[in-house]
PyMOL commands that place a pseudoatom at each C-alpha (Angstrom):
pseudoatom trace, name=CA, resn=MET, resi=1, chain=A, elem=C, hetatm=0, pos=[0.000, 0.000, 0.000]
pseudoatom trace, name=CA, resn=GLU, resi=2, chain=A, elem=C, hetatm=0, pos=[1.498, 3.324, -1.050]
pseudoatom trace, name=CA, resn=ILE, resi=3, chain=A, elem=C, hetatm=0, pos=[0.863, 6.253, 1.242]
pseudoatom trace, name=CA, resn=ASP, resi=4, chain=A, elem=C, hetatm=0, pos=[1.417, 9.764, -0.016]
pseudoatom trace, name=CA, resn=SER, resi=5, chain=A, elem=C, hetatm=0, pos=[4.283, 11.515, 1.771]
pseudoatom trace, name=CA, resn=ALA, resi=6, chain=A, elem=C, hetatm=0, pos=[1.906, 14.222, 2.992]
pseudoatom trace, name=CA, resn=LEU, resi=7, chain=A, elem=C, hetatm=0, pos=[-0.248, 11.651, 4.797]
pseudoatom trace, name=CA, resn=THR, resi=8, chain=A, elem=C, hetatm=0, pos=[0.417, 9.592, 7.889]
pseudoatom trace, name=CA, resn=MET, resi=9, chain=A, elem=C, hetatm=0, pos=[-1.424, 6.699, 9.488]
pseudoatom trace, name=CA, resn=ALA, resi=10, chain=A, elem=C, hetatm=0, pos=[-3.125, 7.566, 12.761]
pseudoatom trace, name=CA, resn=ARG, resi=11, chain=A, elem=C, hetatm=0, pos=[-3.094, 4.209, 14.643]
pseudoatom trace, name=CA, resn=PRO, resi=12, chain=A, elem=C, hetatm=0, pos=[-2.934, 0.576, 13.647]
pseudoatom trace, name=CA, resn=PRO, resi=13, chain=A, elem=C, hetatm=0, pos=[-6.406, -0.883, 13.073]
pseudoatom trace, name=CA, resn=LYS, resi=14, chain=A, elem=C, hetatm=0, pos=[-8.090, -2.848, 15.867]
pseudoatom trace, name=CA, resn=GLY, resi=15, chain=A, elem=C, hetatm=0, pos=[-10.370, -5.762, 15.113]
pseudoatom trace, name=CA, resn=GLY, resi=16, chain=A, elem=C, hetatm=0, pos=[-10.813, -4.985, 11.420]
pseudoatom trace, name=CA, resn=GLN, resi=17, chain=A, elem=C, hetatm=0, pos=[-11.221, -1.231, 11.783]
pseudoatom trace, name=CA, resn=GLN, resi=18, chain=A, elem=C, hetatm=0, pos=[-10.351, 0.782, 8.714]
pseudoatom trace, name=CA, resn=ILE, resi=19, chain=A, elem=C, hetatm=0, pos=[-7.023, 2.631, 8.720]
pseudoatom trace, name=CA, resn=LYS, resi=20, chain=A, elem=C, hetatm=0, pos=[-7.554, 6.365, 9.021]
pseudoatom trace, name=CA, resn=GLU, resi=21, chain=A, elem=C, hetatm=0, pos=[-5.181, 8.837, 7.400]
pseudoatom trace, name=CA, resn=ARG, resi=22, chain=A, elem=C, hetatm=0, pos=[-4.642, 12.422, 8.454]
pseudoatom trace, name=CA, resn=LYS, resi=23, chain=A, elem=C, hetatm=0, pos=[-2.758, 15.292, 6.905]
pseudoatom trace, name=CA, resn=GLU, resi=24, chain=A, elem=C, hetatm=0, pos=[0.330, 16.564, 8.682]
pseudoatom trace, name=CA, resn=PRO, resi=25, chain=A, elem=C, hetatm=0, pos=[-0.226, 19.862, 10.530]
pseudoatom trace, name=CA, resn=ALA, resi=26, chain=A, elem=C, hetatm=0, pos=[2.343, 21.765, 8.403]
pseudoatom trace, name=CA, resn=MET, resi=27, chain=A, elem=C, hetatm=0, pos=[0.551, 20.838, 5.184]
pseudoatom trace, name=CA, resn=THR, resi=28, chain=A, elem=C, hetatm=0, pos=[-2.850, 21.671, 6.657]
pseudoatom trace, name=CA, resn=ASN, resi=29, chain=A, elem=C, hetatm=0, pos=[-1.603, 25.080, 7.827]
pseudoatom trace, name=CA, resn=LEU, resi=30, chain=A, elem=C, hetatm=0, pos=[-0.243, 25.994, 4.388]
pseudoatom trace, name=CA, resn=LEU, resi=31, chain=A, elem=C, hetatm=0, pos=[-3.363, 24.782, 2.566]
pseudoatom trace, name=CA, resn=LYS, resi=32, chain=A, elem=C, hetatm=0, pos=[-5.282, 27.699, 4.068]
pseudoatom trace, name=CA, resn=TYR, resi=33, chain=A, elem=C, hetatm=0, pos=[-3.455, 29.936, 1.569]
pseudoatom trace, name=CA, resn=VAL, resi=34, chain=A, elem=C, hetatm=0, pos=[-4.681, 27.855, -1.383]
pseudoatom trace, name=CA, resn=PRO, resi=35, chain=A, elem=C, hetatm=0, pos=[-8.243, 28.220, -2.719]
pseudoatom trace, name=CA, resn=LYS, resi=36, chain=A, elem=C, hetatm=0, pos=[-10.254, 25.075, -1.931]
pseudoatom trace, name=CA, resn=LYS, resi=37, chain=A, elem=C, hetatm=0, pos=[-10.893, 24.390, -5.607]
pseudoatom trace, name=CA, resn=PHE, resi=38, chain=A, elem=C, hetatm=0, pos=[-7.182, 23.533, -5.965]
pseudoatom trace, name=CA, resn=HIS, resi=39, chain=A, elem=C, hetatm=0, pos=[-6.842, 21.303, -2.867]
pseudoatom trace, name=CA, resn=GLU, resi=40, chain=A, elem=C, hetatm=0, pos=[-7.598, 18.179, -4.896]
pseudoatom trace, name=CA, resn=ALA, resi=41, chain=A, elem=C, hetatm=0, pos=[-4.598, 18.947, -7.147]
pseudoatom trace, name=CA, resn=ILE, resi=42, chain=A, elem=C, hetatm=0, pos=[-2.042, 19.170, -4.323]
pseudoatom trace, name=CA, resn=ARG, resi=43, chain=A, elem=C, hetatm=0, pos=[-0.029, 16.115, -3.334]
pseudoatom trace, name=CA, resn=GLU, resi=44, chain=A, elem=C, hetatm=0, pos=[2.268, 17.930, -0.910]
pseudoatom trace, name=CA, resn=ILE, resi=45, chain=A, elem=C, hetatm=0, pos=[2.896, 21.485, 0.284]
pseudoatom trace, name=CA, resn=PHE, resi=46, chain=A, elem=C, hetatm=0, pos=[5.639, 22.572, 2.663]
pseudoatom trace, name=CA, resn=LYS, resi=47, chain=A, elem=C, hetatm=0, pos=[8.143, 25.271, 3.601]
pseudoatom trace, name=CA, resn=ASP, resi=48, chain=A, elem=C, hetatm=0, pos=[11.880, 24.772, 3.941]
pseudoatom trace, name=CA, resn=ASP, resi=49, chain=A, elem=C, hetatm=0, pos=[15.008, 26.971, 3.916]
pseudoatom trace, name=CA, resn=ASP, resi=50, chain=A, elem=C, hetatm=0, pos=[14.583, 27.592, 0.165]
pseudoatom trace, name=CA, resn=GLY, resi=51, chain=A, elem=C, hetatm=0, pos=[10.979, 28.803, 0.385]
pseudoatom trace, name=CA, resn=TYR, resi=52, chain=A, elem=C, hetatm=0, pos=[7.555, 27.284, -0.248]
pseudoatom trace, name=CA, resn=TRP, resi=53, chain=A, elem=C, hetatm=0, pos=[7.053, 24.135, -2.313]
pseudoatom trace, name=CA, resn=VAL, resi=54, chain=A, elem=C, hetatm=0, pos=[3.891, 22.690, -3.832]
pseudoatom trace, name=CA, resn=TYR, resi=55, chain=A, elem=C, hetatm=0, pos=[3.981, 19.263, -5.497]
pseudoatom trace, name=CA, resn=LEU, resi=56, chain=A, elem=C, hetatm=0, pos=[0.967, 18.564, -7.669]
pseudoatom trace, name=CA, resn=LYS, resi=57, chain=A, elem=C, hetatm=0, pos=[-0.688, 15.205, -8.208]
pseudoatom trace, name=CA, resn=HIS, resi=58, chain=A, elem=C, hetatm=0, pos=[-0.369, 13.334, -11.484]
pseudoatom trace, name=CA, resn=GLY, resi=59, chain=A, elem=C, hetatm=0, pos=[-2.504, 15.010, -14.138]
pseudoatom trace, name=CA, resn=TRP, resi=60, chain=A, elem=C, hetatm=0, pos=[-2.133, 18.548, -12.761]
pseudoatom trace, name=CA, resn=HIS, resi=61, chain=A, elem=C, hetatm=0, pos=[0.298, 21.289, -13.825]
pseudoatom trace, name=CA, resn=ASP, resi=62, chain=A, elem=C, hetatm=0, pos=[1.240, 24.819, -12.914]
pseudoatom trace, name=CA, resn=GLY, resi=63, chain=A, elem=C, hetatm=0, pos=[0.242, 27.112, -15.769]
pseudoatom trace, name=CA, resn=ILE, resi=64, chain=A, elem=C, hetatm=0, pos=[3.273, 29.368, -15.459]
pseudoatom trace, name=CA, resn=MET, resi=65, chain=A, elem=C, hetatm=0, pos=[6.108, 26.822, -15.670]
pseudoatom trace, name=CA, resn=ASP, resi=66, chain=A, elem=C, hetatm=0, pos=[3.958, 23.978, -17.072]
pseudoatom trace, name=CA, resn=CYS, resi=67, chain=A, elem=C, hetatm=0, pos=[5.315, 21.449, -14.577]
pseudoatom trace, name=CA, resn=HIS, resi=68, chain=A, elem=C, hetatm=0, pos=[4.090, 19.628, -11.467]
pseudoatom trace, name=CA, resn=VAL, resi=69, chain=A, elem=C, hetatm=0, pos=[6.177, 21.624, -8.941]
pseudoatom trace, name=CA, resn=ILE, resi=70, chain=A, elem=C, hetatm=0, pos=[5.627, 25.171, -7.719]
pseudoatom trace, name=CA, resn=HIS, resi=71, chain=A, elem=C, hetatm=0, pos=[8.395, 26.946, -5.798]
pseudoatom trace, name=CA, resn=THR, resi=72, chain=A, elem=C, hetatm=0, pos=[8.062, 30.449, -4.371]
pseudoatom trace, name=CA, resn=ASP, resi=73, chain=A, elem=C, hetatm=0, pos=[9.947, 32.560, -1.872]
pseudoatom trace, name=CA, resn=THR, resi=74, chain=A, elem=C, hetatm=0, pos=[6.947, 34.126, -0.151]
pseudoatom trace, name=CA, resn=ILE, resi=75, chain=A, elem=C, hetatm=0, pos=[3.372, 33.290, 0.797]
pseudoatom trace, name=CA, resn=ALA, resi=76, chain=A, elem=C, hetatm=0, pos=[2.190, 36.166, -1.419]
pseudoatom trace, name=CA, resn=GLU, resi=77, chain=A, elem=C, hetatm=0, pos=[3.886, 34.593, -4.450]
pseudoatom trace, name=CA, resn=LEU, resi=78, chain=A, elem=C, hetatm=0, pos=[2.440, 31.186, -3.516]
pseudoatom trace, name=CA, resn=ARG, resi=79, chain=A, elem=C, hetatm=0, pos=[-1.082, 32.616, -3.270]
pseudoatom trace, name=CA, resn=SER, resi=80, chain=A, elem=C, hetatm=0, pos=[-0.705, 34.195, -6.683]
pseudoatom trace, name=CA, resn=GLU, resi=81, chain=A, elem=C, hetatm=0, pos=[0.852, 31.242, -8.487]
pseudoatom trace, name=CA, resn=VAL, resi=82, chain=A, elem=C, hetatm=0, pos=[-1.573, 28.535, -7.295]
pseudoatom trace, name=CA, resn=ASN, resi=83, chain=A, elem=C, hetatm=0, pos=[-4.295, 30.278, -9.289]
pseudoatom trace, name=CA, resn=PHE, resi=84, chain=A, elem=C, hetatm=0, pos=[-2.622, 28.961, -12.450]
pseudoatom trace, name=CA, resn=ILE, resi=85, chain=A, elem=C, hetatm=0, pos=[-2.971, 25.276, -11.514]
pseudoatom trace, name=CA, resn=HIS, resi=86, chain=A, elem=C, hetatm=0, pos=[-4.865, 23.365, -14.182]
pseudoatom trace, name=CA, resn=LYS, resi=87, chain=A, elem=C, hetatm=0, pos=[-5.763, 19.793, -15.069]
pseudoatom trace, name=CA, resn=VAL, resi=88, chain=A, elem=C, hetatm=0, pos=[-3.696, 18.338, -17.927]
pseudoatom trace, name=CA, resn=GLU, resi=89, chain=A, elem=C, hetatm=0, pos=[-5.480, 16.636, -20.809]
pseudoatom trace, name=CA, resn=GLU, resi=90, chain=A, elem=C, hetatm=0, pos=[-3.945, 13.212, -21.384]
for i in range(1, 90): cmd.bond("trace and resi %d" % i, "trace and resi %d" % (i + 1))
show_as sticks, trace
zoom trace
């Protein structure tokens, strides 16, 4: 079973209970800067020493660079650039 890097398992299942997944707090906090209509396109979003990173799921691209990764230095740039996310016709 492949689990997306932005997801973690809560607890092991007991007596046949279904495994529940939750988003990491850092990803959840940064998603508030992204319009909800684009949440389904985002595989992972995080901040590191180089700035803010958004990795898009397969089938989605950033309209500016036409790739699946968005990198910005500031939240303002991130908020602007996510508006160019679009679904790719295969």
